[in-house]
C-alpha positions in Angstrom: 0.0 0.0 0.0 1.2 3.5 -0.8 0.8 6.3 1.7 1.0 10.1 1.5 3.3 10.2 4.6 5.4 7.7 6.4 6.5 8.9 9.8 9.6 7.1 11.1 9.3 7.1 14.8 6.1 7.3 16.9 7.6 9.5 19.7 6.5 12.9 20.8 6.8 14.5 17.4 5.6 11.4 15.4 2.4 11.1 17.5 1.6 14.8 16.9 2.2 14.6 13.2 0.1 11.4 12.8 -2.8 13.0 14.6 -2.7 16.3 12.9 -2.0 15.1 9.3 -4.9 12.5 9.5 -7.3 15.3 10.4 -7.4 15.7 6.7 -9.2 12.6 5.5 -7.4 12.5 2.1 -4.0 12.0 3.8 -3.0 8.4 4.3 -0.4 8.1 7.1 1.8 5.3 8.3 3.6 5.5 11.6 6.6 3.1 12.0 7.5 2.7 15.6 10.3 0.2 16.7 8.9 -0.3 20.2 5.6 -1.5 21.6 2.2 0.2 21.5 0.5 2.0 24.4 -3.2 1.5 23.3 -6.0 3.2 25.1 -7.1 1.3 28.1 -4.2 -1.1 27.8 -1.3 1.3 28.5 1.6 -0.4 30.4 1.2 0.6 34.1 4.9 1.7 34.1 4.1 4.3 31.4 1.0 5.5 33.3 2.8 5.8 36.6 3.2 9.4 37.9 6.6 8.3 39.1 8.7 8.0 36.0 11.5 5.8 37.4 9.5 2.6 36.7 9.6 3.5 33.0 12.8 5.3 32.2 14.9 2.7 34.0 13.1 -0.2 32.4 15.0 -1.9 29.5 11.6 -3.0 28.1 11.1 0.6 26.8 14.7 1.5 25.8 17.2 1.2 23.1 19.2 -0.9 25.5 22.5 -1.1 23.5 22.9 2.7 23.1 25.9 4.1 24.9 27.5 7.5 24.7 30.4 9.5 26.0 29.7 12.7 27.8 33.2 13.9 28.7 35.1 16.2 26.3 36.8 14.4 23.4 39.7 16.3 22.0 40.4 15.4 18.4 43.9 17.1 18.6 45.3 14.6 21.1 47.1 11.3 20.4 44.6 9.2 18.5 45.8 6.1 20.4 45.0 7.7 23.8 42.1 6.1 25.6 38.7 7.7 25.0 36.3 8.7 27.7 34.3 5.7 29.0 30.9 5.0 27.5 27.7 5.5 29.6 24.3 4.1 29.0 22.0 6.8 27.6 18.3 6.0 28.0 16.4 6.7 24.8 12.8 5.5 24.5 11.8 2.6 22.3 8.0 2.7 22.7 5.1 4.6 21.2 5.1 8.1 22.6 8.9 8.0 22.7 10.5 10.1 25.4 7.1 11.3 26.6 6.3 7.8 27.6 9.2 7.4 29.9 10.4 10.9 30.9 10.0 12.9 34.1 6.8 14.5 32.7 8.4 17.9 33.1 6.4 20.4 31.0 8.1 23.6 30.4 8.6 25.8 27.3 12.0 27.6 27.6 12.8 31.3 27.4 11.4 33.6 24.8 15.0 34.5 23.9 15.5 30.9 22.9 13.2 31.1 20.0 14.3 34.6 19.0 17.8 33.0 18.8 16.3 30.2 16.6 15.1 32.8 14.2 18.4 34.6 14.3 20.3 31.4 13.4 18.3 30.9 10.3 15.0 29.3 11.4 12.9 32.1 10.1 9.4 32.2 11.4 10.3 30.6 14.8 10.5 33.7 17.0 8.7 33.5 20.4 5.6 35.2 19.1 5.5 32.6 16.3 5.8 29.6 18.6 3.6 30.7 21.6 0.4 29.9 19.8 1.6 26.3 19.3 2.6 25.9 23.0 -1.0 27.1 23.8 -2.5 24.8 21.2 -0.9 21.6 22.6 -1.8 22.2 26.2 -4.9 22.0 28.5 -3.8 23.8 31.6 -5.8 22.5 34.5 -4.7 25.2 37.0 -4.1 28.5 35.2 -6.5 30.4 32.9 -4.8 33.4 31.3 -3.3 34.6 28.0 -0.2 32.5 28.4 -2.0 29.2 28.4 -4.2 26.9 26.4 -7.3 25.2 27.7 -8.3 22.8 24.9 -5.1 20.9 23.8 -4.4 17.2 24.0 -1.8 17.4 26.7 -3.0 18.2 30.3 -0.7 20.5 32.3 -0.9 20.8 36.1 1.1 21.3 39.3 1.0 19.0 42.3 -0.8 21.0 45.1 1.4 22.0 48.0 -0.8 20.0 50.4 0.5 16.8 48.7 4.2 17.8 48.9 6.4 15.8 51.2 8.4 17.4 54.0 11.6 17.7 51.8 9.8 19.8 49.2 8.1 22.0 51.8 11.5 22.6 53.4 13.0 23.6 50.1 10.3 26.2 49.6 11.0 27.7 53.0 14.8 27.7 52.4 14.4 29.3 48.9 12.2 32.0 50.4 14.7 32.8 53.2 17.6 32.8 50.6 15.8 35.6 48.8 14.5 33.9 45.7 11.1 35.1 44.4 8.1 32.8 44.5 6.4 32.3 41.1 3.0 30.8 40.8 3.5 29.6 37.3 6.7 28.2 35.7 5.3 28.8 32.2 4.1 32.3 32.7 6.4 35.3 32.5 10.0 34.0 32.2 11.9 35.3 35.2 14.1 34.1 38.1 12.5 32.4 41.0 11.1 29.2 42.4 7.8 27.5 41.5 5.8 24.3 41.6 7.0 22.0 38.8 4.6 21.8 35.8 3.9 18.3 34.6 2.1 16.6 31.7 -0.1 14.5 34.0 -3.8 14.3 34.9 -5.6 12.3 37.6 -2.2 11.1 38.9 -1.3 9.5 35.5 1.2 10.4 32.8 -0.3 11.7 29.6 2.3 11.0 26.9 2.1 12.4 23.4 0.8 9.1 22.2 -1.9 9.0 24.9 -2.9 12.6 24.2 -2.7 12.7 20.4 -3.3 9.0 19.4 -6.4 8.5 21.5 -9.3 6.0 20.7 -11.1 8.5 18.4 -7.9 9.3 16.4 -7.1 5.6 16.0 -10.5 4.9 14.4 -9.5 7.0 11.4 -9.3 4.8 8.3 -6.5 6.9 6.9 -4.1 6.2 9.9 -2.0 3.0 10.3 0.2 2.6 13.4 2.7 -0.2 12.9 4.6 -1.0 16.1 7.5 -3.4 16.5 8.6 -1.9 13.2 12.2 -0.9 12.8 13.1 1.1 9.7 16.3 -0.2 8.2 16.6 1.8 5.0 15.3 4.9 3.2 14.3 4.2 -0.4 15.2 6.7 -3.1 14.6 7.5 -6.8 17.5 9.8 -7.7 17.4 12.5 -5.1 13.8 11.9 -4.0 12.9 9.7 -1.0 10.0 7.5 -2.0 9.6 5.1 1.0 11.3 2.9 3.5 12.4 -0.7 4.2 11.5 -2.0 7.6 11.5 -5.1 9.8 8.0 -5.7 11.0 7.9 -8.2 13.8 11.1 -9.6 12.4 9.9 -9.7 8.7 11.3 -7.4 6.0 8.8 -5.2 4.3 8.7 -2.1 2.0 6.4 0.8 2.2 6.1 3.7 -0.3 5.0 7.3 0.2 4.9 10.7 -1.3 6.9 12.0 1.7 8.9 10.4 4.5 9.2 12.2 7.8 12.0 11.2 10.2 10.9 11.7 13.8 13.4 9.3 15.4 15.2 11.8 17.7 18.5 13.6 17.7 20.6 10.4 17.7 18.7 8.1 15.4 17.3 10.7 12.8 20.8 11.7 11.7 21.8 8.0 11.6 19.0 7.3 9.2 20.2 10.2 7.0 23.8 9.1 7.0 23.0 5.5 6.2 21.2 6.9 3.2 24.3 8.7 2.0 23.2 12.1 3.3 25.7 13.7 5.6 29.5 14.6 5.9 31.0 13.3 2.7 34.4 12.3 4.1 32.9 10.3 7.0 30.5 8.5 4.6 33.2 7.6 2.2 35.3 6.2 5.0 32.5 3.7 5.7 32.0 2.8 2.1 28.7 4.6 1.9 28.0 6.3 -1.5 27.4 10.0 -1.0 23.9 10.7 -2.2 24.0 14.4 -1.0 26.7 16.0 1.0 25.4 17.9 4.1 28.2 18.5 6.6 25.8 19.4 9.4 24.2 16.0 9.7 25.0 14.6 13.1 27.1 17.7 14.1 26.7 20.1 17.1 24.8 17.6 19.3 23.6 19.3 22.4 22.2 18.5 25.9 22.1 20.3 29.2 25.1 19.5 31.4 24.0 18.4 34.9 25.4 17.5 38.3 23.6 16.7 41.5 24.0 17.4 45.2 22.4 14.9 47.5 21.3 14.5 51.1 19.9 11.6 53.3 16.3 12.4 54.1 14.9 12.0 57.6 11.8 9.9 57.6 9.2 12.7 57.9 10.7 14.4 54.8 10.3 11.4 52.5 7.6 10.7 49.9 4.7 8.7 51.2 3.3 7.5 47.8 -0.2 8.0 49.1 -1.8 11.1 47.6 0.8 11.2 44.8 3.5 9.1 43.3 5.3 12.2 42.1 8.9 12.8 43.2 9.6 16.3 41.6 7.6 19.1 43.2 9.6 22.3 43.2 12.1 23.9 40.8 14.0 27.1 40.5 15.6 29.3 37.8 18.4 31.8 38.5 20.8 33.9 36.5 24.5 33.1 36.9 25.7 36.4 35.3 28.7 34.4 34.0 30.2 34.6 30.6 27.5 36.7 29.0 24.8 34.2 29.7 21.2 35.5 29.4 18.8 35.7 32.4 17.5 32.4 33.7 20.4 30.5 32.4 20.5 28.0 35.3 17.9 25.5 36.5 17.5 23.5 39.7 15.0 20.7 40.5 14.5 19.5 44.0 14.0 15.7 43.8 12.6 14.0 46.9 13.2 10.5 45.5 16.1 9.4 43.3 15.0 5.9 42.3 12.2 3.4 42.4 13.8 1.3 45.2 14.0 1.7 49.0 17.3 3.5 49.0 16.0 5.9 46.3 13.3 7.0 48.7 15.9 7.9 51.3 17.9 10.2 49.1 16.9 13.7 48.1 18.8 15.8 45.5 19.3 19.1 43.9 19.6 18.4 40.2 21.5 21.4 38.8 21.8 21.9 35.1 22.9 24.6 32.7 19.7 25.7 31.2 21.4 27.8 28.6 24.4 25.8 27.5 27.2 27.1 25.3 28.7 23.7 24.6 27.7 22.6 21.1 30.5 20.5 19.7 29.0 17.0 20.2 28.4 14.7 17.3 26.7 11.5 16.1 28.7 9.3 13.7 28.0 5.9 12.2 30.2 3.0 13.2 29.1 1.0 10.2 26.4 0.8 7.6 24.5 -1.8 9.7 21.2 -0.4 10.8 21.2 -2.7 13.9 24.4 -1.1 15.2 24.0 2.0 17.4 26.0 5.1 16.2 28.9 6.5 18.0 27.8 9.4 20.2 30.0 12.1 21.7 28.2 14.8 23.7 31.3 16.9 24.7 29.2 18.3 27.4 31.6 20.8 28.9 33.5 21.8 25.7 32.7 25.5 26.6 34.4 26.3 29.9 31.6 28.7 30.8 29.3 25.7 31.4 31.8 24.2 33.9 32.2 27.5 35.6 28.5 27.9 36.0 28.1 24.4 37.5 30.9 25.1 40.0 29.2 28.4 40.9 25.9 26.6 41.3 27.4 24.3 43.8 28.5 27.2 45.9 25.1 28.8 45.6 23.1 25.7 46.6 25.3 24.3 49.4 24.2 27.1 51.9 20.6 26.1 51.4 21.3 22.9 53.4 22.1 25.2 56.4 18.6 26.6 56.5 16.7 25.5 59.6 13.9 23.9 57.6 16.5 21.8 55.7 18.4 20.8 58.8 15.1 19.4 60.1 14.6 17.5 56.8 18.1 16.0 56.0 21.2 14.4 57.5 24.4 14.0 55.6 24.9 16.0 52.4 27.3 15.1 49.6 28.0 15.6 45.8 26.4 12.9 43.8 27.0 11.2 40.5 24.8 9.2 38.1 27.5 6.6 37.9 27.5 3.1 36.4 27.1 1.7 39.9 23.9 3.9 40.4 22.6 2.8 37.0 23.2 -0.9 37.8 21.3 -0.7 41.1 18.6 1.3 39.3 17.8 -1.5 36.9 14.4 -2.9 37.8 14.8 -6.5 39.0 14.3 -8.7 42.0 18.0 -8.8 43.0 18.2 -5.0 43.2 14.9 -4.8 45.2 16.3 -7.2 47.8 19.7 -5.5 48.0 18.2 -2.0 48.3 15.8 -3.2 51.0 18.7 -4.5 53.0 20.7 -1.3 52.4 17.8 0.9 53.3 17.4 -0.9 56.7 21.0 -0.3 57.5 20.8 3.4 56.4 18.0 3.9 58.8 20.0 2.3 61.6 22.7 3.9 63.8 24.2 7.1 62.5 27.8 5.8 62.3 26.6 2.9 60.0 24.7 5.4 57.8 27.7 7.7 57.6 30.0 4.8 56.7 27.7 3.4 54.0 27.3 6.9 52.4 31.0 7.6 52.4 32.1 4.1 51.2 29.3 3.0 49.0 27.2 5.9 47.8 29.6 8.8 47.5 32.2 9.1 44.7 35.2 10.3 46.7 34.3 14.0 47.1 32.8 16.0 49.9 30.7 19.1 49.6 33.5 21.0 51.4 36.0 19.7 48.8 34.0 20.9 45.8 33.1 24.3 47.4 36.6 25.2 48.6 39.0 23.6 46.2 38.7 24.6 42.5 40.7 21.7 41.3 38.5 19.2 43.2 35.4 21.0 41.9 36.5 20.8 38.3 37.6 17.1 38.6 34.2 16.2 40.2 32.2 18.1 37.6 34.1 16.8 34.6 33.6 13.2 35.8 30.1 13.5 37.2 28.4 15.8 34.6 25.8 14.0 32.5 23.2 15.1 30.2 19.5 15.2 31.2 18.2 13.3 28.2 17.7 16.4 26.1 19.6 15.4 23.0 19.1 18.0 20.3 20.3 19.9 17.3 21.9 17.3 15.0 19.8 18.2 11.9 19.4 21.9 12.5 16.9 24.2 10.8 18.6 27.0 8.9 19.2 28.7 5.6 20.7 26.7 2.7 23.9 28.8 2.7 24.6 27.8 6.3 27.0 24.8 6.1 25.8 23.5 9.5 22.1 23.6 8.5 20.3 20.4 7.5 16.7 21.3 7.1 14.7 24.4 6.2 12.2 26.0 8.7 9.5 23.5 7.6 11.8 20.5 8.3 12.6 19.7 4.6 16.1 18.3 4.2 18.1 20.7 2.0 18.7 19.4 -1.5 16.6 16.2 -1.1 13.0 15.7 -2.2 10.3 13.9 -0.3 12.1 13.9 3.0 11.7 15.9 6.2 13.0 15.7 9.8 10.7 16.7 12.6 11.9 16.2 16.1 14.4 17.8 18.6 17.2 17.2 16.1 16.1 20.2 14.1 16.4 22.7 17.0 19.0 25.3 16.0 20.0 25.4 19.7 18.6 23.5 22.7 16.1 25.7 24.5 16.2 26.5 28.3 13.7 23.7 29.0 13.1 20.0 29.2 12.7 19.3 25.5 9.4 17.4 25.4 7.0 20.4 25.1 9.3 22.2 22.6 9.3 19.0 20.5 5.5 18.7 20.6 5.3 22.5 19.8 7.7 22.0 16.8 5.6 19.1 15.4 2.4 21.1 15.8 3.9 24.0 13.9 5.4 21.9 11.1 2.1 19.9 10.8 0.4 23.2 10.0 3.2 24.0 7.5 2.7 20.6 5.8 -1.1 21.0 5.6 -0.5 24.5 4.1 1.6 22.9 1.4 5.0 24.2 2.6 
């Protein structure tokens, strides 16, 4: 069967495109999703869970072989020198994509982000151009004003303070006494201050892009076909026009034809699809024996994420989550301006997490997750290791390639550490320490019976005598640094940050929108791949620069805007 549109990837962008394009009954649309379905009424409970750790740490919903490097890779050094170690990087393999497993954080970014998009060549993407699409996607359950939508597929809400655990309430008191402004709405006027976290959640259940956009009524449309367990292995071409895809459907090879193919596979896998089709940096393609169909140097280049580190504390029992009124673990956030290196206002973001994992020890640890909201590091890259579509690409994030990012994280540690001295925080926490999302933490975070037993034993010991707790934290949980070390010693701070900094699953910018005369641009402002017919990219990879936000809502907004462009014939 021939389609009008084949969408490769049923994630946040793909779900939106499928829903909007099939609103026109003459459009026949196929969605190819490598993972499993999340059908109405039969959604996996892990996906619906308000606490996201049961989904994003679950290999069932992940590209389990994907590993990346986050530390800076210098290409001027001895090529025989050891490379930074690889880390697992959780990317969704399930309908709804990242929106089915993420922390359900629902924020838009700064107006200056989108003005910068426009300035970098994505004409028509200024803040005033994108705000209507942020409003279109959302159904804000709490706020009714000119900033917000009331009729969109994605519900937006904030956990009421009466449901907050002691740790979150203590953070609010401490932020207030530290002089930060209280904001009622994170997604209202963009300014510094602390606020209740906005989430894509209703009735204590996640609402992913697939749940919101591919509901039962949408799925009844005869012009929509959703094919899950379908991994696209090749883009099909006639000359320089993409005419379809090859895919493995439940292990069987099939071909599908279309007037247009839309890649919505994310900032790691969308550029990989292009490069395997011979679209990308010519030299790298030739090195792998891939015939160059169309040279586009920017494909896979300038990969971005938000560099992040964490400060942790052991929570006293009254401060912990109860899992009674809510399963949420993120309640309060804060923006501030570092005033370092010419950064714009609101360049730093802090989340107060009252639970760090699904297991018993996770409920005993609270953290500040500190990340560079406006990162200057944009030298990461995605490269193919081989032509084999089953082999994951080589991914280098180079998170701290711009030293200003490192300096702002170091400054952030110094800003946040005194918060622990607030009286409310002293009543809520014991030992404090810099934390790392290390391989050890990842291994213990995998959802299995062994880890459940081990963490139950460890949690019992941590709640025992103070000397045992202190010993376990220092010898088992900590990574060899104290807060005093990283606050007072610049070398220790840099060493800790360089080793501990990770991304926050906001991979972006590897197929950037821009003008055709920009050598780093891959697509035009409607997502069309420069110089190639019948092919678009619509996902976070086309962001000209990663916005000051968790990327799910900006991705949905982007798909809404380009869906309108497609329907208008652009």
